[in-house]
C-alpha positions as CSV (number, residue, x, y, z in Angstrom):
1,M,-24.9,-14.3,-30.3
2,K,-26.0,-10.7,-30.0
3,K,-29.4,-11.9,-29.0
4,F,-28.2,-12.6,-25.5
5,Q,-25.4,-10.1,-25.2
6,L,-24.7,-9.1,-21.6
7,G,-22.0,-6.9,-20.2
8,E,-20.2,-7.9,-16.9
9,F,-22.2,-5.5,-14.8
10,E,-25.5,-6.5,-16.5
11,E,-24.8,-10.1,-15.8
12,I,-24.0,-9.4,-12.1
13,V,-27.3,-7.4,-11.8
14,L,-29.3,-10.0,-13.5
15,L,-27.8,-12.8,-11.4
16,T,-28.5,-10.7,-8.3
17,V,-32.2,-10.2,-9.3
18,A,-32.5,-13.9,-9.7
19,V,-30.9,-14.6,-6.3
20,L,-33.1,-12.1,-4.5
21,D,-36.2,-13.4,-6.4
22,Q,-39.3,-11.5,-5.1
23,E,-37.3,-9.2,-2.9
24,A,-35.3,-7.6,-5.7
25,Y,-35.6,-3.8,-5.6
26,G,-33.1,-1.1,-6.3
27,F,-31.4,-0.5,-2.9
28,G,-31.6,-4.2,-2.0
29,I,-29.9,-5.2,-5.3
30,K,-27.2,-2.6,-4.7
31,E,-26.6,-3.9,-1.1
32,E,-26.4,-7.5,-2.3
33,I,-23.9,-6.8,-5.0
34,E,-21.8,-4.7,-2.7
35,S,-21.8,-7.3,0.0
36,R,-21.1,-10.3,-2.3
37,L,-18.5,-8.7,-4.6
38,E,-17.0,-6.1,-2.1
39,R,-17.5,-3.6,-4.9
40,S,-19.1,-0.2,-4.7
41,V,-22.2,0.3,-6.9
42,S,-23.6,3.6,-8.1
43,I,-27.4,3.7,-7.8
44,G,-27.5,5.6,-11.1
45,A,-25.5,2.9,-12.9
46,L,-27.7,0.2,-11.3
47,Q,-30.9,2.0,-12.4
48,S,-29.6,2.4,-15.9
49,A,-28.7,-1.3,-16.1
50,L,-32.1,-2.4,-14.7
51,R,-34.0,-0.2,-17.3
52,R,-31.8,-1.4,-20.1
53,M,-32.4,-5.1,-19.2
54,E,-36.1,-4.4,-18.8
55,N,-36.1,-3.0,-22.3
56,K,-34.4,-6.1,-23.6
57,G,-37.0,-8.3,-22.0
58,Y,-34.7,-9.8,-19.4
59,L,-36.6,-8.3,-16.4
60,T,-40.0,-7.1,-15.5
61,S,-40.9,-4.5,-12.8
62,Q,-43.8,-4.0,-10.5
63,K,-44.6,-1.4,-7.9
64,G,-45.0,-2.6,-4.3
65,E,-47.0,-1.0,-1.6
66,G,-46.0,2.5,-0.3
67,S,-44.4,2.8,3.1
68,T,-44.1,5.6,5.6
69,E,-40.3,5.2,5.7
70,R,-40.2,6.0,2.0
71,G,-42.7,9.0,2.3
72,G,-45.5,6.9,0.9
73,R,-43.6,6.0,-2.3
74,P,-43.7,2.4,-3.4
75,K,-40.6,0.2,-4.0
76,L,-40.1,-0.9,-7.6
77,F,-39.5,-4.7,-7.6
78,F,-37.8,-6.5,-10.4
79,R,-38.2,-10.1,-11.5
80,I,-36.1,-12.1,-14.0
81,T,-38.0,-13.4,-17.1
82,A,-37.5,-16.7,-19.0
83,H,-35.7,-14.6,-21.6
84,G,-33.4,-13.3,-18.9
85,M,-32.7,-16.8,-17.6
86,R,-31.9,-17.9,-21.2
87,A,-29.4,-15.0,-21.5
88,L,-27.7,-16.0,-18.2
89,D,-27.6,-19.6,-19.3
90,H,-26.1,-18.6,-22.7
91,N,-23.4,-16.4,-20.9
92,R,-22.6,-19.3,-18.5
93,N,-22.2,-21.8,-21.4
94,V,-20.0,-19.4,-23.4
95,R,-17.7,-18.8,-20.4
96,L,-17.5,-22.6,-19.6
97,D,-16.7,-23.3,-23.2
98,L,-13.8,-20.8,-23.0
99,W,-12.6,-22.1,-19.7
100,N,-12.7,-25.7,-21.0
101,S,-10.7,-24.6,-24.1
102,I,-7.7,-23.3,-22.1
103,P,-4.7,-25.6,-23.0
104,A,-3.1,-27.5,-20.1
105,S,0.2,-25.6,-20.6
106,V,-1.6,-22.4,-19.8
107,S,-3.7,-23.7,-16.9
108,K,-0.5,-24.9,-15.2
109,L,0.9,-21.3,-15.0
110,S,1.5,-20.1,-11.5
111,Y,0.2,-16.7,-10.5
112,D,1.6,-16.6,-7.0
Protein backbone atom coordinates (compact mmCIF):
# COMPACT_ATOMS: atom_id res chain seq x y z
CA MET A 1 0.00 0.00 0.00
CA LYS A 2 2.75 2.51 0.88
CA LYS A 3 4.29 1.82 -2.51
CA PHE A 4 1.71 4.10 -4.17
CA GLN A 5 0.91 6.45 -1.33
CA LEU A 6 -0.31 9.86 -2.57
CA GLY A 7 -1.64 12.76 -0.56
CA GLU A 8 -4.65 14.68 -1.87
CA PHE A 9 -2.57 17.56 -3.26
CA GLU A 10 -0.05 15.17 -4.84
CA GLU A 11 -2.90 13.29 -6.51
CA ILE A 12 -4.36 16.55 -7.88
CA VAL A 13 -0.95 17.65 -9.18
CA LEU A 14 -0.26 14.25 -10.75
CA LEU A 15 -3.68 14.19 -12.41
CA THR A 16 -3.13 17.72 -13.72
CA VAL A 17 0.26 16.81 -15.17
CA ALA A 18 -1.41 13.87 -16.94
CA VAL A 19 -4.21 16.14 -18.25
CA LEU A 20 -1.76 18.77 -19.55
CA ASP A 21 0.48 16.07 -21.08
CA GLN A 22 3.34 17.75 -22.94
CA GLU A 23 2.33 21.25 -21.80
CA ALA A 24 2.77 20.59 -18.05
CA TYR A 25 5.11 23.20 -16.54
CA GLY A 26 4.98 24.90 -13.15
CA PHE A 27 2.85 27.96 -13.83
CA GLY A 28 0.59 26.10 -16.28
CA ILE A 29 -0.06 23.37 -13.71
CA LYS A 30 -0.82 26.02 -11.08
CA GLU A 31 -3.30 27.81 -13.37
CA GLU A 32 -5.03 24.55 -14.37
CA ILE A 33 -5.52 23.47 -10.74
CA GLU A 34 -6.77 26.91 -9.71
CA SER A 35 -9.18 27.03 -12.64
CA ARG A 36 -10.59 23.51 -12.25
CA LEU A 37 -10.75 23.39 -8.45
CA GLU A 38 -11.34 27.09 -7.72
CA ARG A 39 -8.56 26.73 -5.19
CA SER A 40 -5.50 28.90 -4.64
CA VAL A 41 -2.17 27.12 -5.12
CA SER A 42 1.14 28.32 -3.73
CA ILE A 43 3.94 27.97 -6.30
CA GLY A 44 6.26 26.83 -3.47
CA ALA A 45 3.90 24.02 -2.42
CA LEU A 46 3.50 23.03 -6.06
CA GLN A 47 7.25 22.93 -6.69
CA SER A 48 7.76 20.84 -3.54
CA ALA A 49 5.09 18.37 -4.64
CA LEU A 50 6.56 18.13 -8.15
CA ARG A 51 10.06 17.43 -6.79
CA ARG A 52 8.74 14.91 -4.28
CA MET A 53 6.87 13.01 -6.99
CA GLU A 54 9.85 13.16 -9.31
CA ASN A 55 11.94 11.58 -6.52
CA LYS A 56 9.29 8.84 -6.14
CA GLY A 57 9.51 8.13 -9.88
CA TYR A 58 5.97 9.34 -10.65
CA LEU A 59 7.20 12.20 -12.86
CA THR A 60 10.12 13.12 -15.05
CA SER A 61 11.19 16.63 -15.99
CA GLN A 62 12.90 18.16 -18.98
CA LYS A 63 13.97 21.70 -19.76
CA GLY A 64 12.31 23.38 -22.73
CA GLU A 65 13.75 26.15 -24.83
CA GLY A 66 14.50 29.54 -23.30
CA SER A 67 12.25 32.46 -24.14
CA THR A 68 12.69 36.22 -24.14
CA GLU A 69 9.60 36.66 -21.91
CA ARG A 70 11.35 34.54 -19.26
CA GLY A 71 14.68 36.35 -19.60
CA GLY A 72 16.15 33.45 -21.58
CA ARG A 73 15.36 30.91 -18.88
CA PRO A 74 13.79 27.65 -20.09
CA LYS A 75 10.53 26.24 -18.73
CA LEU A 76 10.78 22.94 -16.88
CA PHE A 77 8.22 20.53 -18.31
CA PHE A 78 6.91 17.53 -16.37
CA ARG A 79 5.62 14.21 -17.72
CA ILE A 80 3.86 11.46 -15.84
CA THR A 81 5.60 8.06 -15.85
CA ALA A 82 4.12 4.56 -16.02
CA HIS A 83 4.80 4.31 -12.27
CA GLY A 84 2.86 7.57 -11.77
CA MET A 85 -0.09 6.21 -13.76
CA ARG A 86 -0.04 3.03 -11.64
CA ALA A 87 -0.12 5.20 -8.50
CA LEU A 88 -3.14 7.13 -9.83
CA ASP A 89 -4.88 3.91 -10.82
CA HIS A 90 -4.22 2.44 -7.37
CA ASN A 91 -5.62 5.55 -5.66
CA ARG A 92 -8.72 5.50 -7.88
CA ASN A 93 -9.34 1.81 -7.12
CA VAL A 94 -8.94 2.30 -3.37
CA ARG A 95 -11.40 5.22 -3.43
CA LEU A 96 -13.91 3.34 -5.60
CA ASP A 97 -13.73 0.35 -3.26
CA LEU A 98 -14.48 2.63 -0.31
CA TRP A 99 -17.34 4.36 -2.16
CA ASN A 100 -18.82 1.00 -3.14
CA SER A 101 -18.61 -0.16 0.48
CA ILE A 102 -20.86 2.59 1.87
CA PRO A 103 -24.00 0.94 3.23
CA ALA A 104 -27.31 1.93 1.63
CA SER A 105 -28.51 3.39 4.94
CA VAL A 106 -25.64 5.87 4.88
CA SER A 107 -25.84 6.72 1.17
CA LYS A 108 -29.53 7.69 1.63
CA LEU A 109 -28.66 10.43 4.14
CA SER A 110 -29.69 13.89 3.03
CA TYR A 111 -27.16 16.70 3.28
CA ASP A 112 -29.40 19.56 2.16
